[in-house]
C-alpha positions as CSV (number, residue, x, y, z in Angstrom):
1,M,161.6,-186.1,-190.7
2,D,161.8,-189.9,-190.0
3,E,164.6,-191.4,-187.9
4,P,166.8,-192.7,-190.9
5,K,166.9,-189.2,-192.4
6,K,167.8,-187.5,-189.1
7,R,170.6,-189.9,-188.5
8,L,172.0,-189.5,-192.2
9,K,171.8,-185.6,-191.7
10,L,173.7,-185.9,-188.4
11,H,176.2,-188.3,-189.9
12,I,177.0,-186.0,-192.8
13,T,177.2,-183.1,-190.6
14,Q,179.7,-184.9,-188.3
15,S,181.7,-186.0,-191.1
16,V,182.0,-182.4,-192.7
17,I,183.1,-180.9,-189.2
18,V,185.7,-183.8,-188.8
19,L,187.0,-183.2,-192.3
20,F,187.4,-179.5,-191.9
21,T,189.0,-180.2,-188.4
22,V,191.5,-182.4,-189.8
23,M,192.2,-180.2,-192.8
24,A,193.0,-177.2,-190.4
25,I,195.1,-179.2,-188.2
26,S,197.2,-180.6,-191.3
27,G,197.2,-177.0,-192.5
28,I,198.7,-175.7,-189.3
29,L,201.2,-178.4,-189.0
30,F,202.6,-178.8,-192.5
31,C,202.5,-175.2,-193.8
32,A,204.9,-173.8,-191.0
33,S,207.8,-173.8,-193.4
34,A,205.9,-171.2,-195.5
35,F,206.4,-168.8,-192.7
36,A,210.0,-169.5,-192.1
37,Q,212.6,-166.8,-192.5
38,A,213.6,-166.2,-196.1
39,P,217.5,-166.8,-197.0
40,S,219.4,-163.5,-197.4
41,E,220.3,-162.4,-200.6
42,E,224.1,-163.3,-200.2
43,K,223.3,-167.0,-199.6
44,F,220.5,-167.5,-202.3
45,K,221.9,-166.9,-205.7
46,E,219.7,-167.9,-208.7
47,A,221.5,-169.4,-211.9
48,E,221.2,-167.0,-214.6
49,M,219.2,-168.3,-217.5
50,S,219.9,-167.1,-221.2
51,S,216.9,-166.9,-223.6
52,V,218.1,-169.7,-225.6
53,K,218.3,-172.0,-222.5
54,A,214.7,-171.1,-221.4
55,E,213.5,-171.8,-224.8
56,V,215.0,-175.1,-224.8
57,M,213.6,-175.9,-221.3
58,K,210.2,-174.7,-222.3
59,Y,210.0,-177.1,-225.3
60,G,211.4,-179.9,-223.2
61,L,208.9,-179.4,-220.6
62,I,206.1,-179.4,-223.1
63,A,207.7,-182.6,-224.5
64,A,207.7,-184.2,-221.1
65,A,204.1,-183.3,-220.4
66,V,202.9,-184.6,-223.9
67,A,204.7,-187.9,-223.4
68,F,203.3,-188.5,-220.1
69,G,199.7,-187.3,-221.1
70,L,199.5,-189.2,-224.2
71,G,200.8,-192.4,-222.4
72,A,198.3,-192.0,-219.6
73,L,195.2,-191.4,-222.3
74,G,196.4,-194.3,-224.4
75,A,196.3,-196.4,-221.2
76,G,193.0,-195.3,-220.1
77,L,191.6,-196.0,-223.6
78,A,193.3,-199.4,-223.7
79,I,192.2,-200.4,-220.3
80,S,188.5,-199.4,-220.9
81,H,188.3,-201.8,-224.0
82,V,190.4,-204.6,-222.5
83,G,189.0,-204.4,-219.2
84,A,185.3,-204.5,-220.5
85,A,186.2,-207.4,-222.7
86,A,188.1,-209.4,-220.0
87,M,185.3,-208.9,-217.3
88,G,182.8,-210.3,-220.1
89,A,185.1,-213.3,-220.6
90,V,185.5,-213.8,-216.9
91,A,181.6,-213.8,-216.3
92,E,181.4,-216.5,-219.0
93,K,184.4,-218.5,-218.0
94,P,185.6,-217.7,-214.4
95,E,188.8,-219.7,-214.6
96,I,190.5,-217.4,-217.1
97,A,190.5,-214.4,-214.5
98,G,194.2,-214.6,-214.1
99,Q,194.8,-214.3,-217.8
100,A,192.4,-211.5,-218.1
101,L,194.2,-209.7,-215.3
102,I,197.4,-209.9,-217.1
103,F,195.9,-208.4,-220.3
104,V,194.7,-205.4,-218.2
105,A,198.1,-205.0,-216.6
106,L,199.8,-205.1,-220.2
107,A,197.7,-202.1,-221.1
108,E,198.7,-200.3,-217.8
109,G,202.2,-200.6,-218.8
110,L,201.7,-197.8,-221.4
111,V,201.5,-195.3,-218.7
112,V,204.9,-196.7,-217.2
113,F,206.3,-196.1,-220.6
114,G,205.1,-192.5,-220.9
115,F,206.4,-191.8,-217.5
116,I,209.9,-193.2,-218.2
117,T,210.0,-191.2,-221.3
118,A,209.0,-187.9,-219.7
119,L,211.6,-188.7,-216.9
120,M,214.3,-189.3,-219.5
121,I,213.3,-185.9,-221.4
122,L,213.4,-184.0,-218.1
123,G,216.8,-185.5,-217.4
124,K,218.1,-184.0,-220.6
125,V,216.5,-180.6,-220.0
C-alpha cells in the first residue's frame, strides 16, 4: 500500500477506537441511574386508567404524531422546492440572497406550526 492509503486506514482505525471509547465512557457515566434502587410499592402508586381514558389517550397520541409528522413532511417538500428555486435565483442575481433566505424560512415555519399543534393536542390528552 502506498503512504496515503496507510495514513487513511490508520486515521479511520483511530477514529473508530476513539468513538467506541467515548461511547463506553458516556454509557458508564449517564446510565448509572438505570441501576438505582427501585422505589418501594408504598411510595410508588400508578394512577389507574380506565379503558375509555386509554382509548382517548391512544387517539390523542396518534393525532399529535400525525400533526407533527405531516407538518415535517410538508415543510421538507416545501423547502426542497423553494430552496432549489431560491439557490437558482441567487446564482443568477446574488443581491437577492436575503430575500431567498426569507422564503426558505417561511417554508420552515410549517414544522413549527405542526409542533405547536402537537403540543396543544398533548396538553388536552
